[in-house]
N, C-alpha and C positions, 0 to 999 in steps of 0.2 A: 491450727492445732497450735499450742507451742512446744520445742523443743524441749524434752525431756530426759530422764536419766534411764534408761531403761532396767525391768526388776530384774535383779540380781547382779547387776553391775557391780563390782568392787574396786575400779581401776579411776571412777568419776569419770569415765567416756562418756561427753553426749555425744547423742547421735540425735540426726537430721530424719524427721519426722518429713514423711511423704505428706503434702500437701493436700486440702481438705476443697473441692469444691466449694464455691459458693453459694450453689445452687445447684438442684438434680435434672435441671432442663435441658433438653436433647441438644440443642444448640451451643449450652456451657461446657456440655460434657464432648460434645465435637471440637471447638474450639480450643478449648486449655490441655484437653487431654489425649481424645482419639487421634486427632492430625496429627498431632506434635509429636507423638509417643510417648506420653511423659506419665508418670505414672501419680495418679491420686486417688485420696481417697473419695466417697460419698459423701454426702452429708449424711451425719449420724440417725440411724431407724429411717434410711429412704427406703428399705427394702422389708421395712415392718410388715407389709398390707402380704406378704409370702405365704399361703395357704400352709404350707411345711410347717412355719413356724411355730404353729397354734395346733397341728394333727399328729404330726409323730414327735414333738417333746411336750415333757410336763414343763413346764413355767417354772422357776425361782418361786417361791411363798414368801419368801422375804430375804433381802436383800446378801445375808450370807449362804445362801443356800444355793444350792447345784442343779443345773438343769439336768433329766432323765431323759431315757428315750422313751416313748410310747409305747410298750409292746404290744398292751391289747389291741391297738387302731393297728400295727404293722403286722403283727401275725396272723393277720386276714390274709395278709398277700406272703406265706412263708413257705410255699412250694415257691417262690422266684430264687433261679439261680444268680449269685453275685461274688465277686470277683474279691478275694480275703488276702489279706498282709497277712502275714501272722512272724512275730520276730521274738526269739527267745533268746537270751542273754548272748547276744551277737550274730545269733543264725538267722537268715531269713527264707523267706519259703513264701509261694504267691502258689493259692488253689482255688477253686471252685466250688462253693456248699450254697444248698438252699439259706435262705433269712433268716426264716428259724432256726438254724442252727446257729448261726450270728446271733440273734436275739437271745439265745442261750446262755453262748458264752460272757458276751458282758451282764449278764444281768445276775449268774448264777453265781455262788462262791464255791458249788462242789456242781457237778455235773450225774443226769441220770442218764444221756446220750450215750446210745449203746451203737459202734460202729456195725456195720454189715460184715468187715473182715478188718484185720490188724492195720491199726495206718499206725503210722512214722510221726505222723502229725498231731495225731490225738493227745501229745502227753501236753500239747501247747495251746491248745483251745480256751483254755480258761485262763482270763487275767487275772494274774493275783495270788494266784494259786499255783503249787509246787506238785508234781503228778508224783502218787506214792505209787507201790507195786503191788497189785491184784490180787487178794489173801482169798481163800473158803470161806472167811466171815465177812466180808464185806463183799460189793463188785464197787465201793467209788472208787475212781481213779485218780483224784484231787483230793488234798489237803488245804483247805483255806485255812489253817492255824494263822494266827498273826503273829507267829514267831518266826517264820517265816517270808525273805519277803518277796516280793512276786517275781516270774520269770517270766514272765510271757503276755506279748500285748497283742490282740486280734483289729484289725484295721480294717473296714469294708472301706477298701480306699478305689478311687476312680471306676466305678461302677458306671456306665453308660446310661444317660437317662432313658433312653429309646428303647432298652432292655428290659424296663421297667413293666408293671400292668398300666395299661392306660390309665385310673384312677391316681394311682401318683405321677405320673406324669403332669395330672392335671393340680397336684399339689404343690410344682413349682410350675409354675409358665414363664416360657422366656421375658427377661424386662423391653420395656420398649427401645431403652437404651443399647441394647441389643440388637433389636428388630429396625429399629431407626439410623442409627447414629451415622453405619457404613453401609454394606449395599444390603442389611437384611439376612443375609440368611447366615445357619448358622453350622459351622464346624462339625462342632460335638458340645455336651453336655455329661459333667460330671457330678458324681452325689460321693462325697466324703461321711462314712463314721462310723465313730472310735470313743472309746476311755479317752480320759485326757493322762496322760501326755501324750499327743499321737505326733510325727515328725514325718517332713515329706525335705531331703535333701537336695542343698544346691542342684540348680538345674535350669533352663530354659526354656521357653513354648516357639514353636513355627508361627504360633497365632499372638492375635491381641486376646485379651483373657478379661474378664469381666468374676471378680472374686465375691461371693456371695456368703457370710457366716449365718445360719441358720440356728445352730444353741452354742452355747460357751464360750471361749474365748480362744482366740487365738491371734500369736505370732508373725509375720510377714517381715522378711529382711530382703530388701532389694538392695540388685547393683547393676549400672548402667552395663550394656555390651561389653564395652572396654575392661571392664574393671573383671568382670566377669570368667571372661575369657581367661584373662590375668593369674583368677585365683584359680581355675581348673588346668592351665599348664604348670603354676607351682605345684599343685596336689598331685600330678601325675609325675610331677619331676620329683618330688618327694617320696612317694612310693613303688617308683620305677615302673609306673604304668605307661599305659598308649590307648586309653582308650579315646573313644570319637566324641566328641564335644556335642553331637547334632544326637548320635543314635545312644542313648541310655536305656542300660538295662539291672539288671539286678547287683553288677559290681558298682553301683552308687547305694546300696543300702544296707550290705555288710560287709565286713571286715576292714582292709587298711582304707580303703577309700570314701567309706561312712565315717571314720573316725577324722579323717585329715581336710573331711571339707566341715564336718560338723567347728570343727576346731577354728578353720580359717573364718567361719559366718559367727559362732556366735561366742567363741572365747572374745573374752574383753581386751585380752591381752594381743588381741591379732593385730597384724600390722595391714589389713585393711579394715578393719571396724570403724576407721574413722571416715572410711571412706560409701560406709551403708544410709541405707535409706530402714526405717522401719514404720511399718505400723500395724498398730492395735486393733484388732476387730472382736465384735461383737455381737449377738444377733440384731438382726439388720441393717447391719452394716454390709458395707458392698468397698470393694476396692478395683481400680485399673489395672494393670498389668499388660507394659506394652510387648510386640511383639520382640524378644532378640532379650527382653532384660533377664537374670538371672535372680531367682528368687528361691529362701528355703521356708521351710512352715512348720510352724513347732505348736500346738494345743496348750495352752498354760491355764493354771489354777487345777479344781477338783469338777467330776463328774462329765457329762457328756458333752461334745463336744461334734454338731455335724456343720458343713458346709455345701457349696454348687455353685460350679464354674460355666462361663458359658465360654467357648472360644471363638470367636468372630471368624467368618472362613477368610 
């Protein structure tokens, strides 16, 4: 994969692309990526056979179409409780709700869902819509007017695959690379679903990570441990914070820390832009992220995006 200028680049800065493995053999993966702890993109479409790609999403019919979520299939499991992240004009919260509730949020421009009791979160639930006051003449909680800018995003983030019904688990089988390259056991597997643009701030994982795109497109920006540590320390000094680089919580998802991290990683004028590695993934693509490598992920383009990752123990 050749170095190219990333989308949105205005400064002419060229980014180093994460290298692509010459093949997807376990021996090659172990020798070039896993053992030396080096980020590598797997050969394009290496994971295109994963059943969830065809079952959970409706594939684009033309090149300019975008992926959408298959509500007919997933609604069969609507009672499953999943973790949701809600961001709304700089505010952030995490809740647990049913999968059917999430599906309604990401597919409806208005909502007929009536909560059992008053909810301070409810005005954030439908992406692309502003909350309106409930009146005697309508039960609509949301306005889908195109004249108003979207204010909220709902993201099914880091849902443990083991908490999902067995049928859905079977749709995302563990790749041989995970089962055979290391010791063979899996620390955890997570699912990520949402409308673009989705966003995960800069962080590092305590385990090696195989990240696979199921639908839509995502860009991953990576930094080696020393550079990532420097960015984190710089941001904490900049905002007057004292957060722990190992234990990351909601502080990185909102407020001054989120803005500072995003600027350091994604702003082309950032002093760290020259040190970044980039990987752009589409459905069926995969990326190996070694233990300790800092990374930030965002969904790009339009439509639905879905991902799964496995952490090696």
